[in-house]
C-alpha positions as CSV (number, residue, x, y, z in Angstrom):
1,M,0.4,19.0,21.4
2,L,2.2,15.8,22.5
3,L,2.0,16.7,26.2
4,G,-0.8,19.1,26.7
5,V,-3.5,18.6,24.1
6,P,-4.0,14.8,24.4
7,A,-4.8,15.2,28.1
8,S,-8.2,16.7,27.2
9,A,-8.9,14.4,24.2
10,Q,-11.8,12.1,23.9
11,V,-9.7,9.2,22.6
12,L,-6.0,8.8,22.0
13,Q,-4.5,6.3,19.5
14,L,-0.9,5.3,19.8
15,S,0.8,3.5,17.0
16,G,4.4,2.3,16.3
17,G,6.0,-0.1,13.9
18,S,8.7,-1.0,11.4
19,S,8.7,-2.0,7.7
20,T,11.4,-3.0,5.2
21,L,8.8,-2.8,2.5
22,L,8.2,0.9,3.2
23,G,11.7,1.5,4.5
24,G,11.2,3.0,7.9
25,T,10.5,2.9,11.6
26,G,8.6,5.2,13.8
27,G,5.4,6.0,15.6
28,E,2.3,8.3,15.8
29,I,0.1,9.8,18.4
30,T,-3.4,10.9,17.5
31,A,-5.8,12.8,19.7
32,F,-9.5,12.5,18.7
33,F,-11.9,15.3,19.7
34,P,-15.6,15.4,18.9
35,E,-15.1,17.7,16.0
36,S,-11.4,17.5,15.1
37,T,-8.3,15.3,15.1
38,L,-4.7,16.3,16.0
39,S,-1.8,13.9,15.1
40,A,2.0,13.9,15.2
41,S,4.5,11.4,13.8
42,A,8.2,10.9,14.1
43,G,10.7,8.3,13.0
44,F,13.3,7.3,10.5
45,A,12.7,6.7,6.8
46,N,15.5,5.4,4.6
47,G,18.1,6.5,7.3
48,H,16.7,10.0,7.6
49,F,14.8,11.5,10.5
50,V,11.3,12.6,9.5
51,F,8.4,14.1,11.3
52,G,4.8,15.3,10.6
53,A,1.8,16.9,12.2
54,S,-1.7,17.7,11.2
55,D,-5.1,19.0,12.3
56,T,-8.2,17.6,10.6
57,F,-11.6,19.2,11.1
58,K,-14.9,20.0,9.3
59,F,-15.7,23.5,8.0
60,H,-19.0,24.2,6.3
61,G,-19.4,20.6,5.1
62,L,-15.7,20.3,4.0
63,D,-13.1,17.9,5.4
64,V,-10.1,20.1,6.0
65,T,-6.5,19.1,6.9
66,A,-3.8,21.6,7.9
67,G,-0.4,20.1,8.0
68,D,0.9,16.8,6.5
69,R,-1.3,14.7,4.3
70,N,-0.7,12.1,1.5
71,F,-2.6,13.3,-1.6
72,G,-3.2,10.0,-3.3
73,Y,-5.9,9.0,-5.7
74,S,-6.4,6.2,-8.3
75,F,-9.0,5.4,-10.9
76,D,-9.2,2.9,-13.7
77,G,-5.6,1.8,-13.3
78,A,-4.2,5.4,-13.0
79,G,-2.7,6.4,-9.6
80,L,-0.5,8.9,-8.0
81,G,0.5,9.6,-4.4
82,V,2.2,12.8,-3.4
83,S,3.2,13.8,0.1
84,T,2.1,17.3,0.9
85,R,2.5,19.9,3.7
86,G,0.0,22.6,3.6
87,L,-3.8,22.9,3.3
88,F,-5.9,20.0,2.1
89,V,-9.7,20.3,1.4
90,Q,-12.0,17.5,0.5
91,R,-15.7,16.9,0.0
92,N,-17.7,13.8,-0.9
93,T,-21.3,13.7,-1.9
94,R,-23.5,10.9,-3.4
95,N,-22.2,11.4,-6.9
96,T,-19.2,13.7,-6.6
97,S,-15.8,13.5,-4.9
98,F,-13.6,16.7,-4.9
99,A,-10.2,17.4,-3.3
100,V,-7.6,20.2,-3.6
101,F,-4.4,21.0,-1.9
102,V,-1.9,23.8,-1.9
103,G,1.4,24.1,-0.1
104,S,4.6,22.1,-0.5
105,T,5.4,18.6,-1.8
106,G,8.4,16.4,-1.3
107,I,9.6,13.1,0.0
108,G,6.9,11.4,2.1
109,Y,6.3,8.4,4.3
110,A,2.8,7.1,4.8
111,T,2.2,3.9,6.7
112,P,-0.4,2.5,9.1
113,F,1.8,3.7,12.0
114,M,3.3,7.0,10.8
115,V,2.7,9.8,8.3
116,A,5.5,12.2,7.7
117,A,6.9,14.5,5.0
118,K,10.0,16.4,4.0
119,A,9.1,19.6,2.1
120,Q,11.1,20.1,-1.1
121,H,9.0,22.0,-3.7
122,I,6.0,24.3,-4.0
123,G,3.1,22.2,-5.1
124,A,-0.7,22.1,-5.7
125,G,-3.1,19.4,-6.8
126,F,-6.7,18.9,-7.8
127,F,-8.9,15.8,-8.1
128,L,-12.5,15.5,-9.3
129,Q,-14.7,12.4,-9.8
130,H,-18.4,12.5,-10.8
131,H,-20.8,9.6,-11.2
132,F,-23.6,10.0,-13.8
133,D,-26.9,8.2,-13.5
134,N,-26.4,6.5,-16.8
135,G,-23.4,4.5,-15.6
136,L,-20.6,6.9,-16.7
137,L,-17.8,7.9,-14.3
138,L,-15.6,10.9,-15.1
139,S,-12.3,11.4,-13.3
140,S,-9.7,14.1,-13.5
141,L,-6.4,14.4,-11.7
142,A,-3.9,17.3,-12.0
143,V,-0.8,17.8,-9.8
144,I,2.2,20.1,-9.9
145,D,5.1,18.6,-7.9
146,G,8.1,20.9,-8.3
147,G,9.1,20.3,-12.0
148,K,6.9,17.2,-12.4
149,R,3.5,17.7,-13.8
150,T,0.5,15.2,-13.9
151,A,-2.6,15.6,-15.9
152,V,-4.6,12.4,-16.3
153,E,-8.2,12.1,-17.4
154,G,-10.3,9.0,-17.0
155,L,-13.7,7.8,-18.3
156,S,-15.5,4.6,-17.5
157,Y,-18.9,3.0,-18.2
158,R,-20.6,0.3,-16.3
159,S,-23.8,-1.5,-17.2
160,H,-25.3,-4.8,-16.0
161,S,-22.9,-6.9,-18.1
162,L,-20.2,-4.6,-19.4
163,H,-17.5,-2.4,-17.8
164,L,-15.2,-0.2,-20.0
165,A,-12.6,2.1,-18.6
166,G,-9.7,4.1,-19.8
167,S,-7.4,6.8,-18.6
168,G,-4.4,8.7,-20.1
169,G,-2.3,11.8,-20.2
170,L,0.9,12.8,-18.3
171,L,1.9,11.1,-15.1
172,Q,4.8,13.0,-13.6
173,N,6.0,14.2,-17.0
174,Q,5.7,10.8,-18.7
175,K,3.1,9.7,-21.2
176,Y,0.6,7.3,-19.7
177,F,-2.3,5.1,-20.8
178,S,-4.4,2.4,-19.1
179,G,-7.4,0.5,-20.3
180,E,-9.7,-2.2,-19.1
181,A,-12.7,-4.1,-20.6
182,D,-14.9,-6.6,-18.7
183,Y,-17.8,-8.5,-20.2
184,Q,-20.1,-10.8,-18.2
185,P,-22.9,-12.1,-20.3
186,L,-23.9,-14.6,-17.7
187,R,-23.4,-14.7,-13.9
188,S,-21.2,-17.8,-14.5
189,L,-19.2,-16.5,-17.4
190,S,-16.9,-13.5,-17.7
191,F,-14.1,-12.2,-19.9
192,S,-11.5,-9.5,-19.2
193,A,-8.7,-7.6,-21.0
194,T,-6.3,-5.0,-19.6
195,H,-3.4,-2.8,-20.5
196,N,-1.4,-0.9,-17.9
197,D,1.6,1.5,-17.8
198,Y,3.9,1.6,-14.7
199,F,6.8,3.8,-13.9
200,L,9.5,2.2,-11.7
201,A,13.2,2.6,-12.4
202,E,12.1,2.2,-16.1
203,H,8.8,2.1,-18.0
204,L,6.9,-1.1,-17.5
205,T,3.9,-2.1,-19.6
206,T,1.6,-5.2,-19.0
207,N,-1.2,-6.7,-21.0
208,S,-3.6,-9.5,-20.1
209,L,-6.6,-11.4,-21.5
210,S,-8.5,-13.8,-19.3
211,G,-11.8,-15.8,-19.1
212,F,-13.7,-17.5,-16.3
213,A,-16.6,-19.9,-16.2
214,A,-18.6,-21.7,-13.5
215,L,-20.5,-24.9,-14.1
216,G,-22.2,-25.8,-10.8
217,H,-19.5,-26.9,-8.4
218,I,-16.8,-26.7,-11.2
219,T,-14.9,-23.5,-12.2
220,L,-12.6,-23.0,-15.1
221,Q,-10.2,-20.1,-15.8
222,A,-7.5,-19.3,-18.4
223,S,-5.4,-16.2,-19.1
224,V,-2.5,-15.0,-21.3
225,L,-0.2,-12.2,-20.2
226,D,2.8,-10.3,-21.4
227,G,5.0,-7.5,-20.0
228,Q,8.0,-5.4,-21.1
229,Y,10.5,-3.8,-18.8
230,R,13.4,-2.0,-20.5
231,L,14.3,-4.3,-23.4
232,L,13.1,-7.4,-21.6
233,K,9.8,-8.9,-22.8
234,T,8.1,-11.7,-20.8
235,T,5.1,-13.8,-21.8
236,G,3.0,-16.2,-19.9
237,A,-0.2,-18.3,-20.0
238,S,-2.2,-20.1,-17.4
239,A,-5.2,-22.4,-17.1
240,G,-6.9,-24.1,-14.3
241,A,-10.0,-25.9,-12.9
242,S,-11.4,-26.4,-9.5
243,L,-14.1,-28.7,-8.0
244,R,-16.0,-27.9,-4.7
245,V,-17.6,-30.6,-2.7
246,G,-19.1,-29.5,0.5
247,S,-16.4,-27.7,2.5
248,I,-13.5,-29.1,0.4
249,T,-12.2,-27.5,-2.8
250,V,-9.7,-29.2,-5.1
251,R,-7.8,-27.1,-7.7
252,S,-5.2,-27.7,-10.4
253,N,-3.4,-25.0,-12.4
254,F,-1.0,-24.9,-15.3
255,Y,1.5,-22.0,-15.7
256,E,3.8,-21.5,-18.6
257,S,6.3,-18.6,-19.0
258,N,9.5,-18.4,-21.1
259,H,9.5,-22.1,-21.7
260,R,9.1,-23.0,-18.0
261,I,6.1,-25.1,-17.0
262,L,4.8,-25.1,-13.5
263,L,1.9,-27.3,-12.2
264,V,0.2,-26.6,-8.9
265,H,-2.4,-28.9,-7.3
266,M,-4.1,-27.8,-4.1
267,A,-6.8,-29.3,-1.8
268,Q,-8.4,-26.8,0.6
269,E,-10.9,-27.3,3.4
270,H,-13.0,-24.6,5.1
271,F,-14.7,-25.3,8.5
272,H,-15.9,-22.8,11.0
273,R,-13.1,-20.1,11.2
274,W,-10.4,-22.4,9.9
275,T,-8.9,-22.9,6.4
276,L,-6.4,-25.7,5.7
277,S,-4.5,-26.2,2.4
278,G,-2.2,-28.9,1.0
279,I,-0.2,-28.0,-2.1
280,V,1.8,-30.1,-4.6
281,N,4.2,-28.2,-7.0
282,Q,5.8,-29.7,-10.1
283,L,8.5,-27.7,-11.8
284,Q,11.0,-29.1,-14.4
285,G,10.7,-32.6,-13.2
286,Q,10.9,-31.8,-9.5
287,T,8.1,-32.1,-7.0
288,S,7.7,-30.1,-3.8
289,Y,5.1,-30.0,-1.1
290,A,3.7,-27.1,1.0
291,F,1.0,-26.5,3.6
292,G,-1.0,-23.4,4.3
293,G,-4.1,-22.1,5.9
294,G,-5.4,-19.7,8.5
295,Y,-7.7,-18.8,11.3
296,Q,-10.1,-15.8,11.4
297,G,-11.4,-14.7,14.7
298,N,-12.4,-11.6,16.6
299,K,-9.2,-11.5,18.7
300,I,-6.7,-13.2,16.4
301,S,-6.3,-13.8,12.7
302,A,-3.4,-15.7,11.1
303,S,-2.7,-17.1,7.7
304,I,0.0,-18.6,5.5
305,D,-0.8,-18.3,1.8
306,H,0.9,-19.7,-1.2
307,S,0.3,-18.2,-4.6
308,V,1.7,-17.8,-8.1
309,L,2.3,-14.3,-9.4
310,F,3.4,-12.9,-12.8
311,F,6.7,-10.9,-12.5
312,P,7.6,-9.3,-15.8
313,I,10.5,-7.4,-14.3
314,S,12.4,-10.6,-13.4
315,G,12.2,-12.0,-16.9
316,K,11.1,-15.4,-15.3
317,G,7.3,-14.8,-15.5
318,F,5.3,-16.9,-13.1
319,Q,6.9,-17.3,-9.7
320,Q,5.7,-18.9,-6.5
321,T,5.4,-16.7,-3.4
322,T,4.5,-17.2,0.2
323,T,2.9,-14.5,2.4
324,V,2.3,-14.6,6.2
325,Q,-0.1,-12.4,8.0
326,V,-0.9,-12.2,11.8
327,S,-3.3,-9.9,13.5
328,L,-3.9,-9.9,17.3
329,R,-6.5,-7.8,19.0
330,I,-6.5,-7.4,22.8
331,H,-9.3,-5.0,23.9
332,D,-8.4,-1.7,22.2
333,T,-4.9,-2.8,21.1
334,A,-4.1,-4.4,17.7
335,L,-0.8,-6.1,16.7
336,N,-0.2,-6.7,13.1
337,F,2.6,-8.5,11.1
338,Q,2.6,-9.3,7.4
339,T,5.1,-10.1,4.6
340,N,4.9,-8.9,1.1
341,V,6.6,-9.5,-2.2
342,D,7.7,-6.4,-4.0
343,P,7.9,-6.0,-7.9
344,M,11.6,-7.1,-7.8
345,M,10.5,-10.4,-6.1
346,R,12.1,-9.5,-2.7
347,V,10.3,-10.5,0.4
348,Q,9.6,-7.6,2.7
349,Y,7.8,-7.3,6.0
350,T,5.7,-4.8,7.9
351,T,4.9,-4.9,11.6
352,Y,3.1,-2.4,13.7
353,A,0.9,-2.0,16.8
354,S,-1.8,0.5,17.6
355,S,-3.9,1.1,20.8
356,Y,-6.8,3.3,21.8
357,V,-6.6,5.0,25.1
358,Q,-9.6,6.7,26.6
359,G,-9.3,10.4,27.4
360,P,-11.1,12.4,30.0
361,L,-13.8,13.4,27.5
362,S,-14.8,9.8,26.7
363,G,-18.1,8.5,27.9
364,A,-18.7,5.6,30.1
365,A,-20.3,3.6,27.3
366,M,-17.0,2.0,26.3
367,N,-15.9,0.9,29.8
368,S,-17.4,-2.6,29.6
369,H,-17.7,-4.9,26.6
370,S,-19.0,-8.4,26.2
371,H,-17.9,-10.7,23.5
372,S,-19.2,-13.6,21.5
373,T,-19.2,-16.9,23.4
374,G,-19.6,-20.5,22.4
375,G,-21.7,-22.1,19.7
376,K,-21.1,-24.3,16.7
377,F,-22.6,-22.0,14.1
378,V,-20.9,-18.9,12.8
379,I,-22.4,-15.6,11.8
380,A,-20.0,-13.4,9.7
381,G,-20.1,-10.1,8.0
382,A,-18.4,-6.8,7.2
383,V,-18.9,-3.1,8.0
384,V,-18.1,-0.4,5.5
385,D,-18.5,3.4,5.3
386,E,-20.3,5.4,2.6
387,H,-17.3,5.0,0.3
388,G,-17.1,1.3,0.7
389,Q,-14.1,1.4,3.0
390,P,-13.9,-1.0,6.0
391,V,-14.6,0.4,9.4
392,E,-12.8,-0.9,12.5
393,G,-14.2,-0.9,16.0
394,V,-17.9,-1.1,15.2
395,A,-20.0,-2.7,18.0
396,I,-22.6,-5.3,16.8
397,Q,-25.0,-6.9,19.3
398,L,-26.6,-10.3,18.6
399,Q,-29.9,-11.4,20.1
400,G,-29.1,-12.8,23.5
401,G,-26.6,-10.1,24.5
402,A,-23.3,-11.0,22.8
403,V,-21.3,-8.0,21.4
404,V,-18.6,-8.3,18.8
405,Y,-16.4,-5.7,17.1
406,S,-15.2,-5.3,13.5
407,D,-11.5,-5.8,12.9
408,S,-9.1,-3.7,10.8
409,Q,-10.6,-5.2,7.6
410,G,-14.1,-4.3,8.8
411,R,-14.9,-8.0,9.4
412,F,-16.7,-9.5,12.3
413,F,-17.5,-13.1,13.5
414,A,-19.8,-14.5,16.1
415,R,-20.8,-18.0,17.3
416,V,-24.4,-19.0,18.0
417,K,-25.8,-22.2,19.4
418,H,-28.6,-22.7,16.9
419,D,-28.7,-22.8,13.1
420,K,-31.4,-20.1,12.7
421,P,-31.6,-16.3,12.2
422,V,-30.9,-14.1,15.2
423,G,-31.6,-10.4,15.8
424,L,-28.9,-7.9,14.9
425,V,-28.4,-4.3,16.1
426,V,-25.5,-1.8,15.9
427,L,-24.6,-0.1,19.2
428,L,-23.5,3.4,18.3
429,Q,-22.6,4.4,21.8
430,E,-20.3,1.3,22.1
431,F,-18.1,2.0,19.1
432,A,-14.3,1.5,19.7
433,A,-13.9,3.7,16.6
434,P,-13.7,7.3,17.7
435,G,-16.1,10.0,16.4
436,R,-19.8,10.2,16.0
437,W,-21.5,7.7,13.7
438,A,-24.8,6.9,12.1
439,V,-26.1,3.6,10.6
440,T,-27.2,3.8,6.9
441,S,-28.2,0.2,6.5
442,C,-28.2,-2.9,8.6
443,P,-30.3,-6.1,8.4
444,V,-32.6,-6.7,11.3
445,E,-31.4,-10.3,11.6
446,A,-28.6,-12.6,10.4
447,A,-28.4,-16.3,9.7
448,P,-25.4,-18.6,10.0
449,G,-23.7,-19.2,6.7
450,T,-24.9,-15.9,5.2
451,E,-22.6,-12.9,4.9
452,V,-24.0,-9.7,6.6
453,L,-23.2,-6.2,5.2
454,I,-23.6,-3.2,7.5
455,K,-23.1,0.4,6.3
456,V,-22.3,3.3,8.6
457,R,-21.5,7.0,8.1
458,R,-19.3,9.2,10.2
459,E,-21.3,12.2,11.3
460,I,-18.3,14.1,12.7
461,A,-14.8,13.2,11.6
462,P,-12.6,12.0,14.5
């Protein structure tokens, strides 16, 4: 498959990368045909060689994968990911999602640049989710993974101002419960309460209660949290206010956890595609300064973000974190780098690259692309599929001939010379995303300063 099959593919995607967060290094080659996808991965995960291969195609309206696949679903706080090697079948309709797999389960490795598995046990799984017209959502997940059994049921209700959700059962042989309640009596006022169970080295539970209010250009928020890991219990509380004047936002936040008080003051300015932030931190009589910001463009995106997160595992509660993300797109090649903070407060990184290569079956429509040129006004938007997931490589043409493409987050940006609406059209034959697509909704024009949402549907899976 690595040598012969890709030679006749419509599009090839080559990916490779490394991640300390995910514990591995490797690469993947994917061959896209009009009605199927073949892929193969190889690399090292936690010091062990791993490999994987799969064939994905449609069969009588079903999405079928033969080979390696990550069986992962989450709903209302419940979630489980199992690496499988066998037969995976899925179907999504307007109100119902259904998936089932049978084969083997074991140690898996799923990243943006590699999907591999090491079979260990006989396994099977089932997932069903159905939306009722009255706002109810019923979810059911059942998995047998060797000697570990999962059986979780979830029920949620959503109305104009109220959202209630709960799920419980067994999660890999351990009792599990999660609940959430959100109430928004006014557009500018909301309240939320949550309870979650997590299973790391030991059982972790978290609870939170929060409120939010907006008064014109002023926003207010407050929350109380607690968590218990092993015999260690951590509590915390926060409150903050922000004021927005034009493109500048000023924010002050108070954080208290385990008798430690942290004050964070920030001034942030948005202009065009740039964001700049200045931050002052006050902790136990000491003052420190930090700067952040970012740039969002069609070809390059970069950001440095400072935030305060609640870490009940550490016993310290609120902690300051810094994350860095860089994405570079050159024609059909994307380079990505990002840092993450894991639950143990360790900084990890993930870096990978992917590139689309045109095969002999690809048409001539993608051989030439034009891109957005100058202008002082910015039109921005996002492209999602029928499940609300971002779609990369969608070609959008603006009135006057400029063409831009959605990035890995489904976002796109374009500059225009005048502050007035311009015509908008999706060019199906120009997609950098492989496969056959259809547009389900798209505004006929877009205005600077207003977010545009485009929805597309894949007719034939790549």
